[in-house]
C-alpha positions as CSV (number, residue, x, y, z in Angstrom):
1,M,131.9,31.5,48.4
2,L,131.1,29.6,51.6
3,I,128.2,27.2,51.2
4,T,125.6,27.7,53.9
5,G,123.0,25.3,55.2
6,T,120.4,27.4,53.3
7,H,122.3,26.8,50.0
8,F,122.4,23.1,50.8
9,N,118.7,23.0,51.6
10,Y,117.7,25.0,48.5
11,Y,119.8,22.8,46.3
12,L,117.7,19.8,47.3
13,I,114.4,21.7,47.0
14,C,114.8,23.8,43.9
15,H,117.9,24.8,41.9
16,R,116.2,28.0,40.7
17,K,115.6,29.1,44.4
18,L,119.3,28.2,45.1
19,W,120.5,30.3,42.1
20,L,118.3,33.3,43.0
21,F,119.3,33.3,46.6
22,A,123.0,32.8,45.9
23,N,122.9,35.6,43.3
24,G,121.5,38.2,45.8
25,I,117.8,37.9,45.1
26,N,116.5,37.3,48.6
27,M,112.7,37.0,49.0
28,E,112.7,35.6,52.5
29,S,112.7,39.0,54.2
30,N,109.2,39.7,52.7
31,S,107.7,36.2,53.4
32,D,105.1,35.6,56.0
33,L,105.9,31.9,55.9
34,V,109.6,32.6,56.7
35,Y,108.5,34.9,59.5
36,E,106.3,32.2,60.9
37,G,109.2,29.8,60.8
38,R,111.4,32.2,62.7
39,L,108.7,32.6,65.4
40,I,108.5,28.8,65.8
41,H,112.3,28.7,66.2
42,E,112.3,31.5,68.7
43,T,109.3,30.4,70.8
44,S,109.2,26.6,70.8
45,Y,112.1,25.9,73.1
46,S,112.4,29.0,75.3
47,R,114.5,27.4,78.0
48,R,116.9,26.1,75.4
49,N,118.6,29.5,75.0
50,D,120.2,29.1,78.4
51,K,121.3,25.5,77.9
52,Y,122.5,25.4,74.3
53,Q,124.2,27.8,71.9
54,E,123.5,29.0,68.4
55,I,126.8,28.7,66.6
56,T,128.2,29.9,63.3
57,I,131.1,28.1,61.7
58,D,132.4,28.1,58.1
59,G,129.2,29.7,56.8
60,I,126.7,27.5,58.6
61,K,124.5,28.6,61.4
62,I,123.3,25.9,63.8
63,D,120.0,26.7,65.6
64,F,121.1,25.1,68.9
65,Y,124.2,23.1,69.6
66,D,124.6,21.0,72.7
67,R,128.4,21.1,73.1
68,K,128.5,18.6,76.0
69,N,126.6,15.8,74.1
70,K,127.7,17.0,70.6
71,V,124.1,17.3,69.3
72,V,123.0,19.7,66.6
73,H,119.3,20.7,67.0
74,E,117.6,22.0,63.8
75,I,114.1,23.4,64.1
76,K,111.7,23.4,61.2
77,K,108.1,24.5,60.8
78,S,106.9,21.6,58.6
79,D,108.2,18.2,57.4
80,K,107.1,18.9,53.9
81,H,110.8,18.9,52.8
82,E,112.1,16.5,55.4
83,E,114.7,14.9,53.1
84,A,116.2,18.3,52.4
85,H,116.1,19.1,56.1
86,E,117.9,15.8,57.0
87,W,120.6,16.6,54.4
88,Q,121.0,20.1,55.8
89,V,121.7,18.6,59.2
90,K,124.1,16.1,57.7
91,Y,125.9,19.0,56.1
92,Y,126.1,20.7,59.5
93,L,127.6,17.5,60.9
94,Y,130.0,17.3,58.0
95,V,131.2,20.9,58.5
96,L,131.6,20.3,62.3
97,E,133.7,17.2,61.4
98,Q,135.8,19.2,59.0
99,N,136.6,21.5,61.9
100,G,137.6,18.7,64.3
101,V,134.3,17.9,66.0
102,T,133.9,14.2,65.6
103,G,131.1,11.9,66.8
104,A,128.3,14.6,66.6
105,A,124.7,13.7,65.9
106,G,121.7,15.7,64.9
107,L,118.1,16.1,65.9
108,L,115.7,17.5,63.4
109,E,112.7,18.9,65.3
110,Y,109.2,19.8,64.2
111,P,107.6,21.4,67.2
112,R,104.2,21.9,65.7
113,L,104.1,18.2,64.7
114,H,105.6,17.0,68.0
115,K,108.1,15.1,65.9
116,T,111.8,14.6,66.3
117,T,114.1,12.7,63.9
118,E,117.7,11.6,64.7
119,V,120.2,12.4,62.0
120,L,123.6,10.7,61.7
121,L,126.4,11.2,59.2
122,T,127.7,8.1,57.5
123,T,130.6,7.4,55.1
124,P,128.3,7.3,52.1
125,D,126.8,10.6,53.3
126,R,130.2,12.2,53.3
127,D,130.8,11.2,49.8
128,A,127.4,12.4,48.7
129,I,127.9,15.7,50.4
130,A,131.2,16.2,48.6
131,E,129.5,15.5,45.3
132,M,126.6,17.8,46.2
133,L,128.9,20.7,47.1
134,T,130.4,20.5,43.6
135,K,127.0,20.6,42.1
136,I,125.8,23.5,44.3
137,E,128.9,25.5,43.1
138,S,128.0,24.7,39.5
139,V,124.4,25.9,40.0
140,I,125.4,29.0,41.8
141,H,128.1,30.0,39.2
142,D,126.0,29.2,36.1
143,E,125.3,32.5,34.3
144,N,121.8,31.3,33.5
145,C,119.0,31.0,36.1
146,P,117.6,27.4,36.2
147,D,114.1,26.7,34.9
148,R,111.1,26.8,37.3
149,I,109.9,23.6,38.8
150,Q,106.4,22.3,38.7
151,K,104.1,25.1,39.9
152,S,102.2,22.9,42.5
153,K,105.5,22.2,44.3
154,C,106.3,25.9,44.9
155,K,102.9,27.2,46.0
156,N,104.2,28.1,49.5
157,C,107.7,29.3,48.4
158,S,108.9,32.8,49.3
159,Y,110.0,33.1,45.6
160,F,106.6,32.0,44.2
161,D,105.6,35.5,43.0
162,F,109.0,36.2,41.6
163,C,109.1,33.0,39.6
164,W,105.5,33.0,38.4
165,S,104.4,36.6,38.0
166,G,104.3,37.8,34.4
167,E,105.8,34.6,32.9
168,E,104.0,32.4,30.4
169,E,103.6,28.8,31.5
170,K,105.4,26.4,29.2
């Protein structure tokens, strides 16, 4: 199985969400929050479609790639999970590097917040990504779904109803 940026992001946010997504339980298509994120992606940088490309390579899908300057642009609705977002962009840079694109950088963009963060890939990051990929595979292929995380952390998750409906709290 190819590991996507979504797998990588979910691994850093919630192993249960990762496992459900990887095992074909996809709640994003029914989520208003995900739809809102898509709208932000599609409408925030309308001129960008002419200048940059959305590219897919080895399972990852980069929102916008500036081929000339080797810059990955990733657009997010909120910075609530900024660390996971940064690692997702680092993973994109890692995959590009594995495919011969060296010296690329990333920009993590939060249009609603008017915030942009530069993301670079370092040698320690490469080692951490290799380790995380092994752990992601382990979570995905486990025959048991991981436990839920703290309810307050998943209030705005597209899997919230799935995880919390009809289950007794521990």
